[in-house]
N, C-alpha and C positions, 0 to 999 in steps of 0.2 A: 117610774124611776125611783130608785132607792135613796133615801136621805142618809148618807154615811154618818153624819154627825149624831144621829139618834141610835146608832148601832151599839150593842152592849159592850163590845170590845174597844170602842173609841173612848179615851178618857175625856173628862169634862174640860172644855175649853171656854174661857170667859175673858172678856176685855177688862183690863185693870184700870181703875180710875186714877187720875193724876195724883191724888193725895196718897193712896196706897203705893203707887209706883215710886214716889219720892222716898218713902220709908224703905222700900226694898233696895233701891239704888244706894241709899245712904248706908244701909246695913252691910252691903257687900262692897261698898266704896268703888262703884263702877258707874259708867255712863250708859245711857240708853243704847248707844251704838255698840257697846261691848257685849250685849246680850246675843245669844245664838239667834239665827234668823228662821222665819217661817214664811213661805210664799203666800201671797193673798189668794192664790188659786187653790190652796189646800182645802179640800172639801170638808174637813173637820172644823174649820174656823166658823165662829158665829157670823150670821149675816151682817151684823152691824160693825164688824171689824174692818178698819181701813188701814191703808199704808201709814206706818209710823206708830200705830197702836202697839201696846204690849199685851200679850196674851198669857194668862195663867192657866197652866195645864196641871190638873190634879190626877195623878195615876195611883193605882193600888200598888202597895209595896209589901213584900213579905217581912221586911225588917222594921219599917217605921209606920206601918199601917197605910200611910199615904205619902207620896212624894210629890212635891210641888216644884214645877220648873217654869221658867219664863222665856218667852220668845218674842222677838221684834218682828212685826209684819212688814215685809218688803214686797215690792211689785212682783 
């Protein structure tokens, strides 16, 4: 079986710790539930991701070198 999370075209997904998350939420003046959602069944998620965690996704970008987005894990 293929591990999708290790594929070259899948951007880096990592769980955000609570301290970093508070800084991000304060910067954008939003609540955790305002973030876009990602399903727990998504094969690109790290194995330790649980429902309610926030995931940082780092993608390559032509204009800014890398683009960072955040997603809330839902069931």
